[in-house]
C-alpha positions in Angstrom: -17.9 -5.2 20.5 -16.0 -5.8 17.3 -18.5 -3.7 15.2 -18.2 -0.7 17.6 -14.4 -0.9 17.5 -14.4 -1.0 13.7 -16.8 2.0 13.5 -14.5 3.9 15.9 -11.5 2.9 13.8 -13.1 4.0 10.6 -13.9 7.4 12.0 -10.3 7.8 13.2 -8.9 6.9 9.8 -11.3 9.1 8.0 -10.2 12.1 10.1 -6.5 11.4 9.6 -6.4 10.5 5.9 -9.8 11.5 4.5 -8.8 13.7 1.6 -5.1 12.9 1.3 -4.0 13.9 -2.2 -1.1 11.3 -2.6 -3.3 8.3 -3.2 -3.5 7.3 0.4 -7.0 8.7 1.1 -10.0 7.0 2.7 -11.0 5.5 -0.6 -7.6 3.7 -0.8 -8.2 2.4 2.7 -11.6 1.2 1.8 -10.4 -0.6 -1.3 -7.6 -2.3 0.7 -10.2 -3.4 3.3 -12.5 -4.8 0.7 -9.7 -6.7 -1.1 -8.3 -8.0 2.2 -11.7 -9.3 3.3 -12.3 -10.8 -0.2 -8.9 -12.6 0.0 -9.7 -13.8 3.6 -13.1 -15.2 2.5 -11.8 -16.8 -0.7 -8.7 -18.4 0.9 -10.8 -19.3 4.0 -7.8 -18.3 6.1 -7.0 -15.7 8.8 -8.9 -13.8 11.5 -11.3 -11.4 9.6 -11.4 -8.9 12.5 -7.6 -8.6 12.8 -7.3 -8.3 9.0 -10.0 -5.6 8.8 -8.4 -3.6 11.6 -4.9 -3.8 10.1 -6.3 -2.9 6.7 -8.0 0.2 8.1 -5.0 1.3 10.0 -2.2 0.3 7.7 -1.3 3.8 6.5 -1.6 5.7 9.8 2.0 5.3 10.8 3.4 5.6 7.2 6.5 7.8 7.4 5.7 9.6 4.1 2.3 10.7 5.6 3.7 12.0 8.8 6.5 14.4 9.8 8.6 11.4 10.9 8.5 7.7 11.3 8.5 8.2 15.0 5.5 10.5 14.9 3.6 8.0 12.8 4.4 5.2 15.2 3.3 7.3 18.2 0.0 8.1 16.4 -0.8 4.5 15.7 0.3 3.3 19.2 -1.8 6.0 20.9 -4.9 5.0 19.0 -4.5 1.3 19.7 -3.9 2.1 23.4 -7.3 3.9 23.4 -9.2 0.9 22.0 -10.7 -1.7 24.4 -9.0 -4.8 23.0 -6.8 -7.5 24.3 -3.1 -6.5 24.3 -2.3 -9.6 22.2 -4.7 -8.4 19.5 -3.2 -4.9 19.5 0.3 -6.3 19.2 -0.8 -8.5 16.3 -2.4 -5.6 14.4 0.7 -3.3 15.0 3.1 -6.1 13.9 1.2 -6.5 10.7 1.4 -2.8 9.9 5.0 -2.6 10.8 6.0 -5.4 8.5 4.1 -5.0 5.2 5.6 -1.9 3.7 7.6 -2.1 0.4 10.3 0.4 1.4 12.6 0.1 -1.6 12.0 -3.6 -2.1 12.9 -4.9 1.3 11.9 -8.5 1.8 10.6 -9.4 5.3 9.4 -12.8 6.3 5.8 -12.2 7.3 4.8 -14.0 10.5 1.1 -14.5 10.0 -1.6 -15.3 7.5 -3.2 -12.0 8.4 -0.1 -10.0 7.5 0.2 -11.8 4.1 -3.4 -11.0 3.3 -3.2 -7.3 4.2 0.0 -6.9 2.4 -1.5 -8.5 -0.7 -4.6 -6.2 -0.5 -2.4 -3.1 -0.2 -0.2 -4.1 -3.1 -3.2 -4.9 -5.3 -4.3 -1.3 -4.9 -0.8 -0.2 -6.1 -1.2 -1.8 -9.5 -3.7 -1.8 -12.4 -5.7 1.2 -13.4 -6.0 2.4 -9.9 -2.3 1.9 -9.4 -1.5 4.0 -12.5 -3.7 6.8 -11.2 -2.2 6.7 -7.7 1.4 6.7 -9.1 0.9 10.0 -10.9 -1.1 11.5 -8.0 1.8 10.7 -5.6 4.5 11.8 -8.1 2.8 15.1 -8.7 2.3 15.7 -5.0 6.0 14.9 -4.4 7.1 17.3 -7.3 8.4 14.5 -9.5 8.5 14.7 -13.3 6.3 12.4 -15.3 9.3 11.0 -17.1 13.0 11.8 -17.9 14.6 9.4 -20.3 18.0 10.3 -18.9 17.1 9.2 -15.4 18.1 5.5 -15.0 15.7 3.2 -13.1 17.1 2.2 -9.7 17.3 -1.6 -9.3 18.2 -1.6 -5.6 17.6 1.1 -3.0 17.9 1.6 0.7 14.7 2.8 2.5 16.2 6.3 2.5 17.0 6.3 -1.2 13.5 5.0 -1.9 11.9 7.7 0.0 14.1 10.7 -0.9 16.1 9.7 -4.1 15.4 11.4 -7.4 12.9 9.5 -9.6 9.9 10.0 -11.9 6.4 8.6 -12.0 7.3 6.3 -14.9 10.5 5.1 -13.1 8.2 4.1 -10.2 6.7 1.4 -12.4 10.0 -0.3 -12.8 11.3 0.4 -9.3 8.2 -1.0 -7.6 4.9 -1.5 -9.4 5.9 -4.0 -12.0 7.6 -6.1 -9.3 4.5 -6.5 -7.1 2.8 -9.3 -9.1 5.5 -11.7 -8.3 5.6 -10.7 -4.6 2.0 -11.6 -3.8 1.6 -14.1 -1.0 -1.8 -15.7 -1.6 -3.1 -17.6 -4.6 -6.2 -15.3 -4.7 -4.0 -12.2 -4.9 -1.8 -13.7 -7.5 -4.8 -14.3 -9.8 -6.1 -10.8 -9.1 -2.7 -9.3 -9.9 -2.4 -10.8 -13.4 -5.0 -8.5 -15.2 -3.8 -5.5 -13.2 -0.2 -6.1 -14.2 -1.2 -6.5 -17.8 -3.0 -3.2 -17.7 0.2 -1.5 -16.6 2.2 -3.1 -19.4 -0.4 -1.9 -21.9 -0.3 1.6 -20.5 3.5 1.8 -20.6 3.5 0.5 -24.2 1.1 3.3 -25.2 3.0 5.8 -23.2 6.2 5.2 -25.0 4.5 5.3 -28.4 3.1 8.7 -27.6 6.3 10.0 -26.0 8.2 9.1 -29.1 5.6 10.6 -31.4 4.5 7.3 -32.8 0.8 7.4 -31.9 
């Protein structure tokens, strides 16, 4: 039963996000799934089926990928309603998805091990070499500049400011990506984040050298 539900969910997500150009495509989903299952196995914690389902569906309701937050929530709810699972499991999956987003740095107390693992897996894909590529893909799609030295990094933001405020792709490193290493929940993710974080630091160091004509 679980395998058929996962197969159906994969197809649904592929149809919805397959070739998204903002860094939230099927390949992102697949990387998050693999990371989540790896963390689950390494930590020997959490329900693997719930983790895998939440990882697959975690971007379906994302406001920035839908016309509105309400539309995204309706899409996710409608899919879960169509799946033959216990209501308790559906509620758990949806609560994970509703709670793990960064949204300007908001800090929410996660209620379950599964939520912590899926959040870590998603955040790992936002940093490192993949994270760098995704940051510029999203910035370009959103019409942001690569960098503007006159635009100050935003330390604190509301969800609305995070979504719609003026920023650049380089600013995004300081407003979100460089913060993620210290926000990991599991020991496994903390270890995985170290090298990825260092990769971003090296990239920024080289970026500024080239920006200033020193390399």
